[in-house]
N, C-alpha and C positions, 0 to 999 in steps of 0.2 A: 597745622591745618591742611597744608598741601598734601602731606603724607596720608592723612585720613581721607582726603578727597580722592587720591589715587587708588587707595584700597577699595573704596566704595565703587569707583569706576570699574575696577577689575572685576569685582563681584557681579556688578550689573552686566558686564560683558559676558562672563561665564554663563550666567542665568539666561541671557538672551540666546547664546549659542545652543544651550540645551533645549530651550523651548522651540527653536527652529528645527531641531533635528529629531525630536521625539516622534514626529509623524512617520519617520522612516524605521522606527524600531518595531520588531516583531516579537511578541511575547510568547515565550515557550509555555505551553499549557499541557503539562504531562498528566498521565493517568494516575500517577502515584506521587508521593512526596519526595521521591529520590531526586537529588540534584544531579545535573549533567555537568561534569567537569571538563569534558572534551567532546567536541562534535565528531561523529563518525566519518570515516572515509566516504568520499563522494557526496557529502552533505550539500556543499555549495551547488554542485551540478543538479542534484535532485530537487533541492528547494527552489532554485531559480527556474527549473523546468516546470515544476508544478505551478508555480506562481506566474509563469509566462502564459500558462494555459488558463488558469483561473486564479484570481488574486486574493482569495480569502482563506488560504490554508495557513495553519500555524506551524511552527517548527517541529512540534511533537510528531506529526504525521510523517514528515520527511525523515526525521531521526529513526522512527520505527521502520520505515521502508529500507533505509540504509543498513540498519542493524540486521534485519531479517535477510536481506540480500547478502550480507557478509557471512552470516552464520551458515546459510545454505550455499555459499560460494557461487552466487548468481552474478556477482560483480567482478569476477576474475577475468572475464573477457569483455572488453569494451563494446564490441560488436553485438554480443548477446545482451549485455546490460542495456544498450540503447533500444533494442527491440522490446525489452521488458518495460522500459519507461514509456515507450509508445503504447504498449499494451494497456497500462493502467490509465493512460490519458484517454484511450478509446473506451475502456470499460466504464469508468465513472467520472472522468475528468479529474482523476487523482484526488478524489474527495470522498470522505465517509458520510459527511452531512452537507447538504446544500446550504447556500448562504442564508436561507430563511430558517435553518435549524432542522429541516426534515431529513430523515435518513434516506440515503440514495437507494431506491428500489426500482427494479425493472418491472415491466409488465408481466414477466414470467415468474417474478418473486425472487430474482437474484438480489443479493444483499450487499450493500456497502462498497467500499473501496475497490475490492477485487471482483465484485459482482458474482459472488459464489451462491449457487443454489443450495437450499436447505438440505435437499436429498444428497447432493455432492458432499457437503460438509459431514453429514452423518456417516456416509459411506467411508470417507477417508479416516475420520476419527475412530470409527469402529474397527477398521480392518488393517490400516496401513501404518499406524504410528509405532515407530521403532524406539529403542532406548535412546538413540541419538536424537530423534525428534523430541522425545520427552525432556531431554536435557535442554534443548533449545527452547522448548515451550516454557520450561521452568525459568530459564534465564530471562526470557522476554516478559514473563509475568502473565502468560496465557491463563484464562479462567478455566475453572473446572468444567469438564465435558463428559463426566461419568454418566450423564443422562442418556447417552447414546446406547449404552448397554443395560440400562435399567428397565427391567421387564414390567415394572408397575406403570410405566407410561405407555399409552397407546400411540399410534402413529401420529395423530394430529397433535397430541401433546408434545411429542418429540420434535415435530416440525416447529411448533411455537417456541420451544426452548432453543432450537437451533437458530431461529431468527434472532432471538435475544442474544445468543452467544455471538453470532456474526455481527451484531450491532456494535460490538466493542471493536474499535479499529485495530487494537493490538492482536486480538484473536483473528480478525479477518485477514490482516496482512501476513501474519505468521502462517496461517493455513495456506494462503496463496503461495508463500515461499516453499512450503512442503510440496504442494501440488506441482509447481513448475520445476522444482528440483527433481521430482520423480519423472516428470515428462521428459526432461532433458537427458536423463540417463540413457535413454534408448532412441532418442529422436533428434533430428536437427532442430534448430531454433524455430524455423517456420512451421515444421510439422508439429512440434510441441505446442506451439501457439494455436494452431488449428484444432488440435486434439483438445486443448483447454476449452475451446469455444464449442465444439460439436461432439466431443467424445471420441475415444479411440476407435470404436467400431465404425462410426460415421467417417472418420478420417480414412480408414482403410478402404471403405467403399468409394469415397471421393477420389482418392489417388488411384484406386484400382480401375476406375472408369476412364483413366487417362487424363484427368484434369491436372493442371499445374497448380502447385501449392501457392506460388507467387500471385496467382490470379484469384485466389479465394477472397471473398469479400472482407473477411476478418484481417487478412494480411494487408490488403489494399487500404483498409481503414487505419491500421496501425502505421503504415508507411506515411500516410497523409499527416498523421499527428507527430511524427518524429521530427518534423520541421521546427517544433517548439522546444526541442532539446537544446539546452545552452551549455 
């Protein structure tokens, strides 16, 4: 009798422990049915940073960000990587959708996590995707973007399809990786970030007028958000 009672007591204790700790669990909500056997490098840092800024992200978004950063070698320098974390906190609060389920959109039509304009996405997808990019896109599971070169679609139709394409967080974050990788090939991290914000020609004009990159509003905004990096 005492042995049976001890067993029941143990079961009750285990169930109680589990019930007390389930509130701390974060459910992985992937875009596919693939299982994740190992979390990517920097996951803990990225996930805690995103959730320190806003607490409704799931692990899938952090995993995607880490994988894209690794594929595009954006995480090899901690200094640069921290700036990039600050960037996405500024752009969207590190979220693809708001807590109410609405897609993150800016007043100018920039879409999602990386706040990419539809025109920017079409330009990059049409002109700059290399074989290396295609391999990364395939590995990440990026959706079809052949619409950018399809002549049967008028400009407004392509813009609509670009918004839909960017509404997928894997597409959005992977294209962000491509853009920032391209920017960093010829620019310092601060100049690359400003160029992402205002474009290469405006960057040239801004710096050509004798302005300091560190005083640009985009850089100041990113620096303010880097305090959330854990």
